TORLO-687394 format. One record per atom (N, C-alpha, C): residue number from 0; residue in one letter; atom name; x, y, z. Coordinates in steps of 0.2 Angstrom, whole numbers, plus 5000, padded with zeros to 4 digits. Last residue first. Layout:
N
R  seq  type  atom     X     Y     Z
R  NUM     A    CA     X     Y     Z
...
//
This chain:
146
R  seq  type  atom     X     Y     Z
R  145     L     N  4996  4505  4913
R  145     L    CA  4992  4502  4918
R  145     L     C  4989  4496  4915
R  144     P     N  5013  4511  4912
R  144     P    CA  5008  4508  4909
R  144     P     C  5003  4504  4914
R  143     P     N  5017  4524  4924
R  143     P    CA  5019  4518  4920
R  143     P     C  5012  4515  4917
R  142     L     N  5014  4541  4922
R  142     L    CA  5012  4535  4925
R  142     L     C  5015  4529  4921
R  141     R     N  5028  4553  4921
R  141     R    CA  5021  4550  4919
R  141     R     C  5020  4544  4922
R  140     R     N  5039  4567  4918
R  140     R    CA  5036  4561  4923
R  140     R     C  5029  4559  4921
R  139     A     N  5041  4569  4901
R  139     A    CA  5040  4571  4908
R  139     A     C  5038  4566  4912
R  138     V     N  5052  4567  4889
R  138     V    CA  5047  4563  4892
R  138     V     C  5047  4566  4899
R  137     P     N  5061  4578  4885
R  137     P    CA  5056  4575  4880
R  137     P     C  5051  4570  4883
R  136     T     N  5065  4591  4891
R  136     T    CA  5063  4585  4894
R  136     T     C  5058  4582  4889
R  135     S     N  5081  4599  4889
R  135     S    CA  5074  4599  4888
R  135     S     C  5072  4592  4891
R  134     K     N  5094  4601  4896
R  134     K    CA  5092  4605  4890
R  134     K     C  5085  4605  4889
R  133     I     N  5101  4601  4911
R  133     I    CA  5095  4598  4907
R  133     I     C  5094  4603  4902
R  132     I     N  5118  4598  4915
R  132     I    CA  5112  4603  4914
R  132     I     C  5107  4600  4909
R  131     A     N  5125  4587  4925
R  131     A    CA  5123  4588  4919
R  131     A     C  5117  4593  4919
R  130     T     N  5139  4583  4936
R  130     T    CA  5133  4587  4935
R  130     T     C  5131  4587  4927
R  129     S     N  5144  4574  4949
R  129     S    CA  5145  4575  4942
R  129     S     C  5138  4578  4940
R  128     T     N  5154  4574  4965
R  128     T    CA  5148  4575  4961
R  128     T     C  5149  4575  4953
R  127     E     N  5159  4566  4980
R  127     E    CA  5160  4568  4973
R  127     E     C  5154  4569  4969
R  126     A     N  5157  4574  4996
R  126     A    CA  5155  4569  4991
R  126     A     C  5158  4571  4984
R  125     K     N  5161  4583  5005
R  125     K    CA  5158  4577  5008
R  125     K     C  5156  4571  5003
R  124     D     N  5164  4594  4999
R  124     D    CA  5169  4591  5004
R  124     D     C  5167  4585  5007
R  123     T     N  5153  4597  4991
R  123     T    CA  5159  4594  4988
R  123     T     C  5164  4592  4993
R  122     I     N  5142  4603  4997
R  122     I    CA  5142  4595  4996
R  122     I     C  5149  4593  4995
R  121     R     N  5142  4616  4995
R  121     R    CA  5140  4614  5002
R  121     R     C  5141  4606  5002
R  120     D     N  5145  4618  4982
R  120     D    CA  5150  4620  4987
R  120     D     C  5148  4617  4994
R  119     L     N  5132  4616  4976
R  119     L    CA  5137  4610  4976
R  119     L     C  5143  4612  4981
R  118     I     N  5127  4628  4978
R  118     I    CA  5124  4622  4981
R  118     I     C  5129  4617  4981
R  117     Q     N  5135  4637  4971
R  117     Q    CA  5134  4638  4978
R  117     Q     C  5131  4632  4982
R  116     D     N  5134  4632  4958
R  116     D    CA  5140  4632  4962
R  116     D     C  5139  4633  4970
R  115     L     N  5120  4635  4956
R  115     L    CA  5123  4628  4956
R  115     L     C  5129  4628  4960
R  114     H     N  5122  4649  4955
R  114     H    CA  5117  4646  4960
R  114     H     C  5119  4638  4961
R  113     E     N  5129  4650  4944
R  113     E    CA  5132  4652  4951
R  113     E     C  5128  4649  4956
R  112     I     N  5120  4647  4934
R  112     I    CA  5126  4642  4935
R  112     I     C  5129  4644  4942
R  111     S     N  5103  4650  4942
R  111     S    CA  5109  4652  4937
R  111     S     C  5115  4647  4939
R  110     R     N  5093  4645  4948
R  110     R    CA  5092  4651  4945
R  110     R     C  5098  4653  4941
R  109     L     N  5087  4628  4947
R  109     L    CA  5092  4633  4949
R  109     L     C  5091  4639  4945
R  108     C     N  5083  4612  4954
R  108     C    CA  5080  4618  4951
R  108     C     C  5085  4624  4953
R  107     L     N  5089  4596  4952
R  107     L    CA  5090  4602  4955
R  107     L     C  5086  4607  4951
R  106     R     N  5089  4579  4956
R  106     R    CA  5087  4584  4951
R  106     R     C  5086  4591  4955
R  105     A     N  5101  4565  4958
R  105     A    CA  5096  4571  4961
R  105     A     C  5095  4576  4955
R  104     I     N  5106  4550  4964
R  104     I    CA  5105  4554  4958
R  104     I     C  5099  4559  4959
R  103     F     N  5118  4542  4975
R  103     F    CA  5112  4547  4974
R  103     F     C  5112  4550  4967
R  102     C     N  5129  4535  4974
R  102     C    CA  5123  4533  4978
R  102     C     C  5117  4536  4977
R  101     D     N  5138  4528  4959
R  101     D    CA  5135  4534  4963
R  101     D     C  5130  4531  4968
R  100     D     N  5140  4516  4954
R  100     D    CA  5146  4520  4957
R  100     D     C  5143  4525  4961
R   99     G     N  5126  4505  4960
R   99     G    CA  5131  4507  4955
R   99     G     C  5136  4512  4958
R   98     T     N  5109  4510  4964
R   98     T    CA  5115  4506  4964
R   98     T     C  5120  4508  4959
R   97     V     N  5103  4525  4972
R   97     V    CA  5103  4520  4967
R   97     V     C  5109  4516  4968
R   96     K     N  5090  4536  4978
R   96     K    CA  5096  4532  4980
R   96     K     C  5097  4526  4975
R   95     D     N  5085  4551  4970
R   95     D    CA  5084  4543  4971
R   95     D     C  5091  4540  4974
R   94     C     N  5076  4566  4972
R   94     C    CA  5083  4562  4973
R   94     C     C  5081  4555  4974
R   93     E     N  5071  4582  4969
R   93     E    CA  5070  4575  4968
R   93     E     C  5076  4571  4969
R   92     I     N  5074  4595  4971
R   92     I    CA  5067  4593  4970
R   92     I     C  5065  4586  4970
R   91     F     N  5085  4604  4979
R   91     F    CA  5084  4597  4977
R   91     F     C  5077  4595  4977
R   90     E     N  5082  4616  4984
R   90     E    CA  5083  4616  4977
R   90     E     C  5083  4609  4974
R   89     P     N  5082  4615  4998
R   89     P    CA  5076  4615  4994
R   89     P     C  5076  4614  4987
R   88     I     N  5091  4605  5008
R   88     I    CA  5092  4610  5002
R   88     I     C  5086  4610  4998
R   87     E     N  5089  4594  5016
R   87     E    CA  5088  4600  5018
R   87     E     C  5088  4606  5013
R   86     E     N  5092  4582  5008
R   86     E    CA  5085  4583  5011
R   86     E     C  5084  4590  5013
R   85     I     N  5105  4584  5006
R   85     I    CA  5101  4584  5000
R   85     I     C  5094  4585  5003
R   84     L     N  5110  4583  5020
R   84     L    CA  5111  4589  5016
R   84     L     C  5106  4589  5010
R   83     A     N  5106  4569  5022
R   83     A    CA  5103  4575  5026
R   83     A     C  5104  4581  5023
R   82     R     N  5115  4563  5013
R   82     R    CA  5108  4562  5012
R   82     R     C  5104  4568  5016
R   81     V     N  5127  4567  5019
R   81     V    CA  5126  4569  5012
R   81     V     C  5118  4568  5011
R   80     V     N  5127  4560  5031
R   80     V    CA  5128  4567  5031
R   80     V     C  5125  4570  5024
R   79     H     N  5126  4547  5026
R   79     H    CA  5120  4549  5030
R   79     H     C  5121  4557  5031
R   78     L     N  5139  4545  5020
R   78     L    CA  5132  4544  5016
R   78     L     C  5126  4547  5020
R   77     R     N  5151  4546  5024
R   77     R    CA  5148  4552  5024
R   77     R     C  5141  4551  5021
R   76     G     N  5160  4535  5024
R   76     G    CA  5157  4537  5030
R   76     G     C  5153  4543  5030
R   75     P     N  5169  4540  5009
R   75     P    CA  5168  4535  5014
R   75     P     C  5165  4538  5021
R   74     L     N  5158  4552  5001
R   74     L    CA  5165  4550  5003
R   74     L     C  5164  4545  5008
R   73     P     N  5145  4549  4989
R   73     P    CA  5147  4552  4996
R   73     P     C  5154  4549  4997
R   72     K     N  5141  4554  4974
R   72     K    CA  5145  4549  4977
R   72     K     C  5148  4551  4984
R   71     I     N  5129  4559  4964
R   71     I    CA  5132  4561  4970
R   71     I     C  5135  4554  4973
R   70     R     N  5124  4568  4949
R   70     R    CA  5126  4561  4952
R   70     R     C  5130  4562  4958
R   69     V     N  5111  4579  4946
R   69     V    CA  5118  4578  4949
R   69     V     C  5119  4571  4952
R   68     I     N  5104  4588  4933
R   68     I    CA  5104  4581  4936
R   68     I     C  5111  4581  4939
R   67     A     N  5096  4604  4933
R   67     A    CA  5102  4600  4933
R   67     A     C  5101  4593  4936
R   66     Q     N  5088  4618  4926
R   66     Q    CA  5088  4612  4930
R   66     Q     C  5094  4608  4928
R   65     L     N  5086  4636  4926
R   65     L    CA  5090  4630  4924
R   65     L     C  5087  4624  4929
R   64     S     N  5078  4646  4930
R   64     S    CA  5078  4645  4923
R   64     S     C  5082  4639  4921
R   63     Y     N  5067  4649  4942
R   63     Y    CA  5072  4644  4941
R   63     Y     C  5073  4643  4934
R   62     G     N  5056  4658  4943
R   62     G    CA  5063  4661  4943
R   62     G     C  5068  4656  4942
R   61     L     N  5044  4653  4942
R   61     L    CA  5046  4654  4949
R   61     L     C  5053  4657  4949
R   60     L     N  5043  4649  4929
R   60     L    CA  5039  4654  4931
R   60     L     C  5040  4657  4938
R   59     R     N  5052  4638  4929
R   59     R    CA  5054  4644  4926
R   59     R     C  5050  4650  4928
R   58     P     N  5044  4628  4935
R   58     P    CA  5049  4631  4939
R   58     P     C  5052  4637  4936
R   57     D     N  5027  4626  4934
R   57     D    CA  5033  4627  4930
R   57     D     C  5038  4631  4934
R   56     V     N  5019  4613  4944
R   56     V    CA  5021  4620  4943
R   56     V     C  5027  4620  4938
R   55     E     N  5006  4603  4947
R   55     E    CA  5012  4603  4943
R   55     E     C  5013  4611  4942
R   54     V     N  4999  4597  4962
R   54     V    CA  4999  4602  4957
R   54     V     C  5006  4602  4953
R   53     T     N  4990  4582  4967
R   53     T    CA  4995  4587  4967
R   53     T     C  4994  4592  4962
R   52     F     N  4985  4570  4978
R   52     F    CA  4982  4574  4973
R   52     F     C  4987  4580  4973
R   51     A     N  4993  4555  4983
R   51     A    CA  4992  4562  4984
R   51     A     C  4988  4565  4977
R   50     R     N  4992  4541  4981
R   50     R    CA  4995  4544  4987
R   50     R     C  4994  4551  4988
R   49     I     N  4983  4528  4976
R   49     I    CA  4984  4535  4975
R   49     I     C  4986  4538  4981
R   48     V     N  4986  4516  4982
R   48     V    CA  4987  4516  4975
R   48     V     C  4988  4524  4973
R   47     G     N  4984  4514  4995
R   47     G    CA  4990  4517  4993
R   47     G     C  4991  4518  4986
R   46     R     N  4972  4509  4999
R   46     R    CA  4977  4504  4997
R   46     R     C  4983  4507  4995
R   45     E     N  4965  4521  5001
R   45     E    CA  4967  4517  5007
R   45     E     C  4972  4511  5005
R   44     E     N  4964  4526  4988
R   44     E    CA  4968  4530  4993
R   44     E     C  4970  4525  4999
R   43     L     N  4955  4517  4983
R   43     L    CA  4962  4518  4980
R   43     L     C  4967  4521  4984
R   42     R     N  4944  4519  4991
R   42     R    CA  4948  4513  4991
R   42     R     C  4955  4513  4988
R   41     R     N  4941  4532  4987
R   41     R    CA  4942  4531  4994
R   41     R     C  4946  4524  4995
R   40     L     N  4938  4530  4974
R   40     L    CA  4944  4534  4976
R   40     L     C  4946  4533  4983
R   39     R     N  4926  4522  4975
R   39     R    CA  4932  4519  4972
R   39     R     C  4939  4523  4974
R   38     E     N  4918  4532  4981
R   38     E    CA  4920  4525  4985
R   38     E     C  4926  4522  4982
R   37     A     N  4917  4541  4971
R   37     A    CA  4920  4543  4978
R   37     A     C  4922  4537  4982
R   36     V     N  4911  4534  4961
R   36     V    CA  4918  4536  4960
R   36     V     C  4921  4538  4967
R   35     S     N  4898  4532  4968
R   35     S    CA  4902  4526  4966
R   35     S     C  4910  4528  4965
R   34     P     N  4894  4545  4969
R   34     P    CA  4895  4541  4975
R   34     P     C  4900  4535  4973
R   33     S     N  4893  4549  4954
R   33     S    CA  4897  4552  4959
R   33     S     C  4899  4548  4965
R   32     S     N  4892  4534  4944
R   32     S    CA  4888  4539  4948
R   32     S     C  4894  4542  4952
R   31     L     N  4901  4532  4929
R   31     L    CA  4898  4530  4935
R   31     L     C  4895  4535  4938
R   30     S     N  4909  4535  4917
R   30     S    CA  4902  4532  4916
R   30     S     C  4900  4528  4923
R   29     V     N  4921  4542  4918
R   29     V    CA  4921  4534  4918
R   29     V     C  4915  4531  4918
R   28     Q     N  4917  4555  4916
R   28     Q    CA  4922  4552  4911
R   28     Q     C  4922  4544  4912
R   27     Q     N  4907  4557  4926
R   27     Q    CA  4905  4557  4919
R   27     Q     C  4910  4553  4914
R   26     A     N  4916  4556  4937
R   26     A    CA  4911  4551  4936
R   26     A     C  4908  4551  4929
R   25     L     N  4923  4568  4935
R   25     L    CA  4926  4561  4935
R   25     L     C  4921  4556  4933
R   24     A     N  4913  4577  4936
R   24     A    CA  4916  4577  4930
R   24     A     C  4920  4570  4929
R   23     K     N  4910  4575  4950
R   23     K    CA  4905  4574  4945
R   23     K     C  4908  4573  4938
R   22     L     N  4921  4577  4957
R   22     L    CA  4919  4570  4957
R   22     L     C  4914  4569  4951
R   21     S     N  4932  4588  4947
R   21     S    CA  4927  4587  4952
R   21     S     C  4924  4579  4951
R   20     L     N  4949  4588  4944
R   20     L    CA  4943  4586  4942
R   20     L     C  4938  4585  4948
R   19     R     N  4962  4590  4948
R   19     R    CA  4957  4595  4950
R   19     R     C  4950  4593  4948
R   18     A     N  4971  4583  4941
R   18     A    CA  4970  4581  4948
R   18     A     C  4964  4585  4951
R   17     D     N  4972  4578  4926
R   17     D    CA  4969  4583  4929
R   17     D     C  4967  4581  4936
R   16     R     N  4979  4566  4922
R   16     R    CA  4979  4572  4917
R   16     R     C  4976  4578  4921
R   15     A     N  4977  4558  4933
R   15     A    CA  4984  4560  4931
R   15     A     C  4984  4566  4926
R   14     L     N  4964  4557  4933
R   14     L    CA  4967  4561  4938
R   14     L     C  4974  4563  4936
R   13     A     N  4963  4548  4922
R   13     A    CA  4959  4555  4922
R   13     A     C  4962  4559  4927
R   12     E     N  4970  4537  4926
R   12     E    CA  4972  4541  4920
R   12     E     C  4969  4548  4920
R   11     I     N  4962  4533  4937
R   11     I    CA  4969  4535  4938
R   11     I     C  4972  4539  4932
R   10     I     N  4950  4530  4930
R   10     I    CA  4950  4535  4936
R   10     I     C  4957  4538  4937
R    9     K     N  4954  4519  4922
R    9     K    CA  4952  4526  4919
R    9     K     C  4952  4531  4924
R    8     H     N  4958  4510  4932
R    8     H    CA  4963  4513  4927
R    8     H     C  4961  4519  4924
R    7     D     N  4946  4507  4938
R    7     D    CA  4951  4510  4942
R    7     D     C  4956  4513  4937
R    6     V     N  4940  4501  4926
R    6     V    CA  4937  4508  4929
R    6     V     C  4942  4511  4933
R    5     A     N  4947  4489  4925
R    5     A    CA  4947  4495  4920
R    5     A     C  4945  4501  4922
R    4     D     N  4954  4486  4941
R    4     D    CA  4950  4484  4935
R    4     D     C  4951  4490  4931
R    3     L     N  4968  4480  4950
R    3     L    CA  4964  4486  4948
R    3     L     C  4960  4484  4942
R    2     A     N  4968  4467  4963
R    2     A    CA  4970  4470  4956
R    2     A     C  4966  4476  4954
R    1     E     N  4973  4467  4979
R    1     E    CA  4968  4467  4974
R    1     E     C  4970  4470  4968
R    0     M     N  4987  4458  4986
R    0     M    CA  4984  4464  4984
R    0     M     C  4979  4463  4978
//
């Protein structure tokens, strides 16, 4: 795999701060022409370095006042059923399959504690769960060091 150079790093960092940057503004930030930046972006996308340009939304402004982390340990033979449930429940906004005692660690957006109970009730006959309500996020999702 071709290594990223300093300009690629600058492009990625700029887009991580604001994915809506115009080519012109991005080109100014990295001291290249717009066509050069467009070509670099195309190559970064083709290589899979940049997978998407996205938007960050505040769940609270959509009515989700709580977030929770749920550790999920499917009962024997229920792994695929639990995975399918997690995928179909839209309040699960993120889920990782992990090693250790639990199989999944998931993040939920919730309107209330009762909302949490309704969601977990769909899973509890298929898996053991352990839930932690998120109080704050001192480090939001960010890029790894480039």
